[in-house]
C-alpha positions as CSV (number, residue, x, y, z in Angstrom):
1,M,162.4,127.9,-10.2
2,N,163.2,125.7,-13.3
3,R,160.0,123.6,-13.5
4,S,161.5,121.3,-16.1
5,D,164.0,120.0,-13.6
6,V,161.3,119.0,-11.1
7,T,160.9,115.5,-12.4
8,L,158.9,112.6,-10.9
9,D,162.2,110.6,-10.5
10,R,163.7,113.3,-8.4
11,M,160.5,113.7,-6.3
12,R,160.4,109.9,-5.8
13,T,164.0,109.9,-4.6
14,F,163.3,112.8,-2.3
15,V,160.3,111.0,-0.8
16,R,162.2,107.8,-0.2
17,V,165.1,109.6,1.4
18,S,162.8,111.5,3.7
19,E,161.2,108.3,4.8
20,R,164.3,106.2,5.1
21,G,166.7,108.8,6.5
22,S,169.6,107.3,4.6
23,L,171.1,108.0,1.2
24,S,172.8,104.6,1.1
25,A,169.6,102.7,2.1
26,V,167.7,104.4,-0.7
27,A,170.4,103.7,-3.2
28,R,170.1,100.0,-2.3
29,D,166.3,100.1,-2.6
30,L,166.4,101.8,-6.0
31,R,169.4,99.7,-7.1
32,V,171.4,102.7,-8.2
33,G,174.7,104.2,-6.9
34,Q,174.6,106.6,-4.0
35,A,176.1,109.2,-6.2
36,T,172.9,109.0,-8.4
37,V,170.7,109.6,-5.3
38,T,172.8,112.5,-4.2
39,R,172.7,114.0,-7.7
40,R,168.9,113.8,-8.0
41,L,168.5,115.5,-4.6
42,R,170.9,118.2,-5.5
43,E,169.2,118.9,-8.8
44,L,165.8,119.0,-7.2
45,E,167.0,121.5,-4.5
46,E,168.6,123.6,-7.2
47,A,165.5,123.6,-9.3
48,L,163.3,124.7,-6.3
49,G,165.9,127.1,-4.9
50,V,165.6,125.7,-1.3
51,S,167.3,123.2,0.9
52,L,165.0,120.2,1.4
53,L,167.2,118.0,3.5
54,S,169.5,118.4,6.5
55,R,172.5,116.0,6.3
56,T,174.5,114.8,9.3
57,T,177.1,112.0,9.5
58,R,174.4,109.6,10.8
59,R,171.1,110.6,9.3
60,V,169.3,112.7,6.7
61,T,166.2,114.6,7.8
62,P,163.8,117.0,6.0
63,T,164.1,120.7,6.7
64,E,160.9,122.6,7.5
65,E,160.5,123.4,3.8
66,G,161.3,119.7,3.1
67,R,158.5,118.5,5.4
68,R,156.0,120.7,3.6
69,Y,157.2,119.7,0.2
70,Y,157.2,116.0,1.2
71,A,153.5,116.1,2.0
72,H,152.7,117.5,-1.5
73,C,155.1,115.1,-3.2
74,V,153.3,112.1,-1.6
75,Q,149.9,113.3,-2.9
76,I,151.3,114.0,-6.4
77,L,153.0,110.6,-6.7
78,R,149.9,108.8,-5.5
79,L,147.7,110.6,-8.0
80,V,150.1,109.8,-10.8
81,E,150.2,106.1,-9.8
82,Q,146.4,106.1,-9.6
83,A,146.0,107.6,-13.0
84,N,148.3,105.1,-14.6
85,E,146.6,102.2,-12.8
86,E,143.1,103.3,-13.8
87,I,144.1,103.5,-17.5
88,A,145.8,100.1,-17.3
89,E,142.7,98.5,-15.8
90,T,140.6,99.6,-18.8
91,R,142.6,97.2,-20.9
92,G,141.6,94.0,-19.1
93,A,140.9,92.3,-15.8
94,P,142.0,94.1,-12.6
95,S,145.7,93.6,-11.9
96,G,148.5,95.1,-9.8
97,T,149.1,95.4,-6.1
98,V,146.7,96.2,-3.2
99,R,148.4,97.1,0.0
100,L,146.5,95.9,3.1
101,S,147.3,96.6,6.7
102,C,145.5,94.6,9.4
103,T,145.4,94.2,13.2
104,A,147.9,91.4,13.7
105,T,145.9,88.7,15.5
106,L,142.8,89.1,13.3
107,G,145.1,89.0,10.3
108,V,146.8,85.7,11.2
109,L,143.7,83.9,12.3
110,H,141.2,85.0,9.7
111,V,142.2,87.7,7.1
112,T,145.0,85.7,5.6
113,R,142.6,82.9,4.5
114,M,140.3,85.6,3.1
115,V,143.2,87.0,1.1
116,F,144.1,83.5,-0.2
117,A,140.6,82.9,-1.4
118,F,140.5,86.4,-3.0
119,Q,143.7,85.8,-4.9
120,A,142.4,82.4,-6.1
121,R,139.5,84.3,-7.8
122,H,141.7,87.1,-9.0
123,P,145.1,85.7,-9.8
124,A,146.4,88.9,-11.5
125,I,146.0,90.9,-8.2
126,R,149.0,90.9,-5.8
127,V,148.3,91.6,-2.1
128,D,150.9,93.2,0.1
129,L,149.6,92.3,3.6
130,S,151.2,94.0,6.6
131,L,150.2,92.8,10.1
132,T,150.6,95.4,12.9
133,D,148.7,96.8,15.8
134,D,150.4,100.2,15.4
135,R,148.4,103.1,14.1
136,I,150.3,103.8,11.0
137,D,150.0,106.7,8.5
138,L,148.3,105.0,5.5
139,V,149.4,107.5,3.0
140,K,153.0,107.7,4.2
141,E,153.3,103.9,4.3
142,G,151.7,103.5,0.9
143,V,148.7,101.4,2.3
144,D,145.4,101.3,0.5
145,V,143.2,99.7,3.1
146,A,143.5,99.1,6.8
147,L,141.5,97.0,9.3
148,R,141.6,98.2,12.8
149,L,140.1,97.3,16.2
150,G,139.3,100.0,18.6
151,P,138.3,103.7,18.4
152,L,139.8,105.7,15.6
153,T,140.5,109.4,15.3
154,D,141.9,109.8,11.7
155,S,139.3,111.8,9.9
156,S,141.3,112.1,6.7
157,M,140.5,108.5,5.7
158,K,137.3,107.1,4.4
159,L,135.9,105.0,7.3
160,H,133.7,102.0,6.8
161,R,132.2,100.6,10.1
162,L,132.2,96.8,9.9
163,G,130.6,96.2,13.2
164,D,131.4,95.5,16.9
165,S,133.5,92.7,18.1
166,A,132.0,90.8,21.0
167,R,134.2,89.8,23.9
168,L,133.8,87.3,26.7
169,I,135.6,86.0,29.8
170,V,137.2,82.6,29.2
171,A,139.4,80.1,31.0
172,A,140.6,76.5,30.5
173,P,138.8,73.7,32.3
174,G,142.0,72.9,34.1
175,Y,142.4,76.4,35.4
176,L,138.8,76.5,36.7
177,A,139.3,73.1,38.4
178,A,142.4,74.4,40.2
179,H,141.3,77.9,41.1
180,G,137.5,77.8,41.1
181,R,134.9,79.4,38.9
182,P,134.0,83.1,39.5
183,E,130.4,83.6,40.3
184,T,130.4,87.4,40.3
185,P,132.6,89.9,38.5
186,E,134.1,90.9,41.8
187,D,135.5,87.4,42.1
188,L,137.9,88.1,39.2
189,A,140.0,90.3,41.6
190,A,141.2,87.1,43.3
191,H,142.1,85.4,40.0
192,N,145.2,85.3,37.7
193,V,144.0,87.5,34.9
194,I,145.9,87.5,31.5
195,R,146.2,91.1,30.5
196,M,147.2,92.9,27.3
197,S,150.1,95.3,27.8
198,N,149.3,97.2,24.6
199,V,145.7,97.8,25.5
200,A,145.0,100.9,27.7
201,G,143.0,100.2,30.8
202,S,143.6,96.4,30.8
203,E,144.1,96.5,34.6
204,T,140.4,97.1,35.0
205,L,137.5,94.9,33.6
206,V,134.1,96.5,33.1
207,L,131.1,94.2,32.9
208,E,127.4,94.8,32.7
209,G,125.1,92.4,34.5
210,P,121.7,91.2,33.4
211,E,120.1,93.8,35.6
212,G,121.9,96.6,33.8
213,R,124.4,97.3,36.6
214,R,128.0,98.0,35.6
215,H,130.8,96.3,37.5
216,S,134.3,97.8,37.4
217,V,136.8,95.3,38.8
218,P,140.5,95.9,39.2
219,V,142.4,92.8,38.1
220,A,146.0,91.6,38.2
221,G,148.1,88.6,37.2
222,D,151.6,87.2,36.7
223,L,151.4,87.4,32.8
224,R,151.0,90.3,30.5
225,V,151.3,89.9,26.7
226,D,151.3,92.3,23.7
227,H,149.8,89.9,21.1
228,G,146.4,88.3,21.0
229,L,147.8,84.9,19.9
230,A,150.0,84.8,23.0
231,A,146.9,85.5,25.1
232,R,145.1,82.7,23.3
233,E,147.9,80.2,24.1
234,A,148.0,81.3,27.7
235,F,144.3,80.7,28.1
236,R,144.6,77.3,26.4
237,A,147.5,76.3,28.6
238,G,145.6,77.2,31.8
239,R,147.8,80.1,32.7
240,G,145.0,82.3,33.7
241,I,141.5,83.7,33.0
242,G,140.5,86.9,31.1
243,P,138.7,88.6,28.3
244,A,139.0,87.5,24.6
245,H,137.3,88.4,21.3
246,R,134.9,85.7,20.3
247,W,136.6,85.3,16.9
248,L,139.9,84.7,18.8
249,V,138.6,81.7,20.8
250,E,135.5,80.4,19.1
251,D,137.2,77.2,17.9
252,L,138.7,76.5,21.4
253,L,135.3,77.0,22.9
254,A,133.7,74.6,20.4
255,E,136.2,71.8,21.2
256,G,136.1,72.3,24.9
257,A,139.6,73.6,25.3
258,L,138.2,76.8,26.8
259,E,134.9,77.6,28.7
260,P,133.0,80.8,28.9
261,V,132.9,82.4,32.4
262,L,130.4,84.8,33.9
263,A,128.2,84.2,30.8
264,D,125.4,86.4,32.2
265,Y,127.7,89.4,32.3
266,A,128.7,91.4,29.1
267,L,132.0,93.1,28.3
268,P,131.9,96.2,26.2
269,P,132.3,95.3,22.5
270,T,135.2,96.7,20.5
271,P,134.6,98.7,17.2
272,L,135.9,97.0,14.1
273,N,136.6,99.5,11.2
274,M,138.0,99.6,7.8
275,L,140.0,102.6,6.8
276,I,140.4,103.4,3.1
277,V,142.6,106.0,1.4
278,P,140.0,108.0,-0.5
279,E,142.0,108.4,-3.7
280,R,142.4,104.6,-3.9
281,A,138.8,103.5,-3.3
282,A,137.7,103.8,-6.9
283,I,140.5,101.6,-8.3
284,A,138.9,98.3,-9.4
285,R,141.3,95.9,-7.6
286,V,141.1,97.9,-4.4
287,R,137.3,97.9,-4.6
288,L,137.2,94.2,-5.2
289,L,139.3,93.5,-2.1
290,I,137.2,95.9,0.0
291,D,134.0,94.2,-1.0
292,T,135.4,90.8,-0.3
293,L,136.7,91.7,3.2
294,V,133.4,93.5,4.1
295,E,131.4,90.4,3.2
296,E,133.7,87.9,4.9
297,I,134.6,89.7,8.1
298,R,130.9,90.2,8.9
299,R,130.6,86.4,8.9
300,L,133.2,86.0,11.7
301,P,132.0,84.8,15.1
302,G,131.0,87.6,17.4
303,I,131.0,90.4,14.8
304,A,127.7,92.3,15.3
305,T,127.1,94.3,12.1
306,T,125.9,97.9,12.3
307,G,124.4,98.2,8.9
308,A,127.0,100.8,7.8
């Protein structure tokens, strides 16, 4: 292997092609000719003495050796980037880009304004905010910090428990006037319940009564949605009844557009966590955004902190 030919530019090109699956797409991204991309890949493969990519007429995919090499390249390039950024930050106020991923509905309603206020205090820091409910690979996607609702299984990230998000049953006054107010959890089985198609188990509601008894109620309805903001609008329009995070509907409850239902019964709360790429946690601008989000999110309605 000729180590002098294994350059960072060639590694970056290989990583981009592995992720995009297209030489032409990477050429456009890098603003170079496709021939340049092809040459960098060929020179890298020749230097390593292995084939990293399998090329077809439609797509370029990593070989088995390419997949292993890709994982190492991502780590190396992130470390190089981190080293450069840490040195740059010693010369003045924190600057550069922080990449933040957030559960979509929470991001639109609350996190965006937190980011706006953060940037007003730190104008040299750029924030790349991605709103998605998908469980993405933070390292592969180049994300520094992610906010996620629900249980998590990724043990490779630094996990910061922000708290539990309280939920409650809500409905519009018009819906309750037309269909009646449930008096027991079992009454929900006869109602039009707005359900989330991207939440496992949404066809069953589990509530705990004041006496500690758990009620498991099968529910149905004529509307399922895959976004919390759509559920919010459906509740407000009187299209049905159902569970909602308190931070999702607190303003509608305050103005009387929605009402709490079965207030003596509690829905299980949902964990709210922050995931941090360990290698990025010490970078000043990332740390500043983390501290801001931790402080602000714990002030949201219905977020019970855990002391973590």
